[in-house]
Every structure is written in C-alpha cells, then in structure tokens.
C-alpha positions as CSV (number, residue, x, y, z in Angstrom):
1,M,0.0,0.0,0.0
2,T,1.3,3.4,-1.0
3,I,0.2,6.5,0.9
4,T,1.0,10.1,-0.2
5,V,-0.2,13.1,1.7
6,Y,-0.1,16.3,-0.4
7,G,-0.2,19.7,1.3
8,I,1.9,22.3,2.9
9,P,3.7,21.7,6.3
10,N,2.4,24.8,8.1
11,C,-1.3,24.0,7.4
12,D,-3.1,22.9,10.6
13,T,-5.3,20.4,8.9
14,V,-2.2,18.8,7.2
15,K,-0.5,18.7,10.5
16,K,-3.4,16.9,12.1
17,A,-3.5,14.4,9.2
18,R,0.2,13.7,9.4
19,T,0.0,13.3,13.2
20,W,-3.0,10.9,12.9
21,L,-1.1,8.7,10.3
22,A,2.0,8.6,12.4
23,D,0.0,7.7,15.5
24,Q,-1.6,4.9,13.5
25,Q,1.8,3.7,12.4
26,Q,1.0,4.2,8.8
27,D,4.0,4.8,6.5
28,F,3.4,7.7,4.2
29,V,5.2,10.1,2.0
30,F,4.6,13.8,2.5
31,H,4.6,15.8,-0.7
32,D,5.0,19.5,0.1
33,F,3.5,21.0,-3.0
34,K,5.0,24.5,-2.3
35,K,8.5,23.0,-2.0
36,H,8.3,20.0,-4.4
37,G,5.8,21.6,-6.8
38,L,2.9,20.0,-8.6
39,T,2.6,18.8,-12.1
40,R,-0.3,18.9,-14.5
41,E,-0.3,15.1,-14.4
42,I,-0.7,15.0,-10.6
43,V,-3.6,17.5,-10.6
44,A,-5.3,16.0,-13.6
45,G,-5.0,12.6,-11.8
46,W,-6.8,14.0,-8.8
47,L,-9.5,15.3,-11.0
48,K,-10.2,11.8,-12.3
49,H,-11.3,10.9,-8.8
50,L,-12.4,14.2,-7.2
51,S,-14.4,17.1,-8.5
52,R,-12.9,20.5,-8.9
53,D,-15.5,21.8,-6.5
54,V,-13.9,19.5,-3.8
55,L,-10.3,20.4,-4.7
56,V,-10.6,24.1,-5.1
57,N,-11.0,25.7,-1.6
58,R,-13.5,28.5,-2.2
59,K,-13.4,29.5,1.4
60,G,-9.7,30.3,1.8
61,T,-7.9,33.5,1.6
62,T,-6.2,32.6,-1.7
63,W,-9.6,32.2,-3.4
64,R,-11.0,35.3,-1.9
65,A,-8.0,37.3,-3.1
66,L,-8.7,36.3,-6.7
67,S,-10.5,38.8,-9.0
68,D,-14.2,38.1,-9.6
69,E,-13.2,37.6,-13.3
70,R,-10.7,35.0,-12.4
71,K,-13.1,33.2,-10.1
72,A,-15.8,33.2,-12.8
73,S,-13.3,31.7,-15.3
74,I,-13.1,28.4,-13.4
75,V,-15.8,26.7,-15.4
76,D,-14.1,23.4,-16.4
77,D,-11.3,21.0,-15.2
78,E,-8.7,22.6,-17.5
79,A,-9.3,26.0,-16.0
80,A,-9.1,24.5,-12.5
81,I,-5.8,22.7,-13.3
82,T,-4.3,26.0,-14.5
83,L,-5.5,27.8,-11.3
84,M,-4.2,25.1,-9.0
85,L,-0.8,25.1,-10.7
86,E,-0.5,28.9,-10.6
87,N,-1.8,29.1,-7.0
88,P,-1.3,25.8,-5.1
89,S,-2.6,27.5,-1.9
90,V,-6.1,27.4,-3.5
91,I,-6.1,23.6,-3.1
92,K,-8.1,22.2,-0.2
93,R,-5.7,20.3,2.0
94,P,-4.5,17.7,2.5
95,V,-5.1,15.6,-0.5
96,L,-4.6,11.9,0.5
97,D,-3.7,9.3,-2.1
98,K,-4.0,5.8,-0.6
99,S,-3.1,3.4,-3.4
100,G,-5.1,5.4,-5.9
101,T,-8.1,6.2,-3.6
102,F,-8.3,9.9,-3.0
103,S,-9.8,12.1,-0.3
104,V,-9.5,15.8,0.6
105,G,-9.4,17.4,4.0
106,F,-9.1,15.6,7.4
107,S,-11.2,14.4,10.2
108,E,-10.5,11.5,12.5
109,A,-13.7,9.8,11.4
110,Q,-12.9,10.2,7.7
111,Y,-9.4,8.7,8.1
112,Q,-10.7,5.9,10.3
113,Q,-13.2,5.0,7.6
114,I,-10.5,5.1,4.8
115,F,-8.0,3.1,6.7
116,N,-10.4,0.5,8.2
117,S,-12.0,-0.4,4.9
C-alpha cells in the first residue's frame, strides 16, 4: 500500500492528518507542493477521482484574493488545473492518495473509515 499526503507543512489540517497517520503507524510520503511543486499530471489525476469543487478551496484567503473575473473563469477542469498550478494554496488540503483512492481534508472519522475499509 502506498500513501501520499499532499499539502503544505504549516497548514493545521495537514499537521493533524500527518500526526494521525504517524499515531496509527501508517508509513506515508509527504509531498509539500510548495517545496516540491505540482505537475499537470498530478492535478489531472486528482480530477479523475475528485471534482474540482472539492479540490478548489473557495473559502480560503487565496480564493478570496482572486478577482471576480478569475473566479468566474473556473468553469471546467482545465481552468481548475491552471488555477491550482498557478496558486497551489487554493487547493483544499490535505489531498490523500491511498493506493489510488483519493480524499480531501481531514477528520479523524474520515481517516478511520479510509484506513479501516
């Protein structure tokens, strides 16, 4: 089983997810997408399993700082990919890839369900 957690290290939700995984003795790779970057292939792969409405954090400060024009332009996956590559902070975090099964965000109940199934 391969587990990758995508996010940024100073995000509280990412910290909680990483701590939970470590406490459960789950081996995982942390991919800091500010430090290691993101590729079109990674983001497009997420969009095969998750909707852009789940991946794009429309409540965060990065989204709110975008112009109304820019926000309105996110009408398809291609526009969402471009936005996420330009502004990785707009991605809801963390993105968890557990052997090709994807989820976004963290709650203890959510991770218990993912890892106990």
